Each structure stands twice: as C-alpha cells, then as structure tokens.
N, C-alpha and C positions, 0 to 999 in steps of 0.2 A: 878684266872687265872689257878692255878694248881689243881683245884677241878675236872676238866673234866677228863674222862678216857684217859690214854696215847694212842697215835696213832703211829702205825708202818707203815710207807710208804714203799711200795714194788715196785721196778721198774725192770721189767724183760720182755723181748720180748717173752719168752717161756711161753705159757699159762699154761702148766702143772706145771711149777715151781711156777708161780704166785698162782695157785689154792692150791698147796700143802702148800706154805708158808702162804697163807691167812687162811687156816684151822688151821695150827699150832699156828699162832698168836692169832686167835680168841679163840681157846681152852685154851690158856694160860691167857686169861683175858684182852687182849689189843684189841684196835680197828684197824683192818687192812684197809689200803687204797692202792689199787693196780693200777698200770699203765703199759701199754705195751711199752711205750717209754719215753725218757727223756723230750720230748716236752710236753707230757700230764702232767707229774709231775710238770714241771716248770710253766705251765699255771694254776695249781691248786692254789686257794687262800690260803695264809698262815694261819695256825691255831695255835694260841698261847697257846698250851697245851704241856705238856711233850711229846716228840716224838723222833723217830730216823728214819733213812733212810737205808733200805736194798737195795743196789744198784748193779745191774749187771755191770760189767766193760765194756762188749761189747754190745752196743745197736745199733739199726739200724739207729738212727739219730745223736745222740751226744754221744761221748765217755764218759764213767762213770767218768773218771778222769777229763774231761773237765767240767762235771756237778759239781763235787766237787769244782772246782775252781770258777765256776759261783755263787755258793751259799755260799761260804766261809764267806763273809762279811755279807750278807743279812740274813742267817740262821745259825749263829754260835751256836744257841741253839739246833741244830738238828744234833747229832752225826751220822756218817756214818759207816755202816758195808758193806764192799764190798764182792760180791760173784762173782766167775769166773769159767768157765768151764775148765780152765787149770791153772797150777801154773806158774807164771812169776815173778822171783825174782826182776828184776828192777822195774816192775810195782807195785809190793807189796811195795817195799821200797818207791817209789814215793808217793803212796797212804798214807802210814803210816806217812811219813814226813809231809804231808799236813794235818794231823790231823785225819785220819780214825782210828777207835778204833779196827777194826778187818778186816782181809782179809781171807775169807773162800773159799775153792775150792769145786766144785760140784763133786759127790753128797754131799750135805751139812749134817754135823753132827748136828742133831737137838739140842742136849744138848749144844754144843758149841755156836750155834746160839742163843739159848734162854739165855744163860749166857751173851753173848754179848749184847743182847737187854736189859736185866735187867740193866746192867751197863750203857748202853747208856741212858735209861729212867731216871735213877738216876742223871746222869750228866746233862741231859736236864732240869730236874726239878730244880736243883740247879742254872743253868744258868738263867732260867726264874724268879726264886726268886730274883736273883740279879737285873734283869731288872725291876721287880716290885718295889724293894727297891729304885732304882735310880729314877724311875718315881714318887714315893711318896715324895722323897726328893726334886725333881724339883718342885712339886706342892707346897710343904711347902715353899720353897725359893721364889716362885712366889708370895706368899701371903704377903711377907715382903714389907714394904714401901721402897722408895729409901733410906731414911736416915737409916732405919734398916739394909739394905744391906751394907751400908757404915760402920756402926758400926760392923756388923758381920765380914766383911773383915778385919777390924783393930783388932778386938778381936782375930781372928784366927792367925793373924800375930804376936801376942805376946805383943801388947801394953796394958798398964794399962789404967784404966778409965780416969785418969787425963791426960795422954798422948793423948788418943783418943779425949777428950774434946778440948785440945789445937789444935789438928790437924784439927778438924771440926769446931772450933770456937763456941762450946756450953759448957754449964756447966757440971761439973762432975755428978751432980744429974740427969741431962737430959740424959747423957750417960748411967747411971745405969738403967733408965726407959726404954730406947731403948734396952739395953742389955737384960733386963728381958723379954721384949716382943719377942725378937729374940729367946731366949732359949725356951720360951713357944711355939711359932709357929713352931719351928724346932723340938720340942719334944726332946731337948737335955738335958741330965742329968747333964752334966758337960762341962767345956771348952774343955777338951781333946775329948769328944764325939762330940762337935761342930766342932773341927778341923778335925776329921775323916770325918764328913759329907761334909765339905768344900772340902776335898781332893777328895771325890767321885764326887761331883758336878763339880769340876774344876781340873781335874788331872794334867793339865799343869801348874797350879798355876798362871794363868793370871788374876784372878778376882781382881778387885779393882786397877789394874795397869793402 
C-alpha cells in the first residue's frame, strides 16, 4: 500500500497557482494531482497511498472548510494544508481545530509549504500503516473457527484454561489445543500481544458479550 509514490492533491481555481504548485511538487519528488474545483477533487477516485491535500479556502463551488468537513471521516489519512489569498484568524482557527496541519497565505513560502507537505506525507503513511495492520488482523480473526473465537475472547478476558473449559463445557486439553491454534493464526507472541490485538479489533470491548 505504501510503496507507491506519495501524491499531493492540489485544489485551487487559479490556474497560475495550480501550475506553480504542480511544478514545485513534481520537482520535490512527489506526484501532483491538480483540480480547479472542490467538485472535481471530490469526484476523483480515492487512492490509498501516502498523500496530502493542498486546499484553497475560497473555491467557486464549495468552501474549503466545508470540503474539510466532508472528507474528515472518509479520508482521515489525508492531512490538509490550507492556502488562502488573505489572512483570516477565525477561519485559520476553525481550520486548525478541525485538523488542518498548516494554514498558509499567498504568496506562498515554498519552504514552509514543502515542510508542511513532508510532515503531512509522513503522517499519512503512518495512518495507512495502521489501516493495513487492522485489515491484516481482521483477516486473521476471520480465519478462526467459531470455537476458536470463543476461546480467544475468554483468553483475553483473563480466564485460565480450566475456567474456559468449564465455561464452554470442554476439557482443559481441548482448550489448550484451541488456544494454540488461536495464537498461531493471529501471529500472537504472547497473551498480552493477543490482548492488544483484541483491543484493536474490538475497541468498544463488546466481543463475546
């Protein structure tokens, strides 16, 4: 997932700004994707590679802050750097509180922008790694049999093999066999490791209830 070149999405209705930023981004080794409107960007298929969004606040169709709100849940792995033709403190505060990593005014300082993009790409890569890890855990958990899932839930709840056997109506030896397969399929090195995995898979702690 993270082997592809990072992408910098640029949304600005000013063609001169788009072209200048596109050249800067490409020269710095990233892949630029430019859009003249928020609608064009939102219609673009999602690409699961490290990325960030350089977004003009004032756009002809949808306000940049509204775009930020629209993609907050769907594209949490895409940090936003806002750019604006004028400084507006309330707007800047709102953008930063909503998770933007930078708010730059035009004419844009290339060094500040590149520094922001580098940080955003690193953050995006880490976020995608987390997504990949969760997906791998979900696949491993899906490979467990129903009984193995029951045993796993009871193991991470702190019960001993004998207690698990009594709870499920099976022998302690059978519990050990199921437990061994759970550890193997989940690639868990220890019970604490398995507990951490369970917490990632079920953050609300509802599994097995």
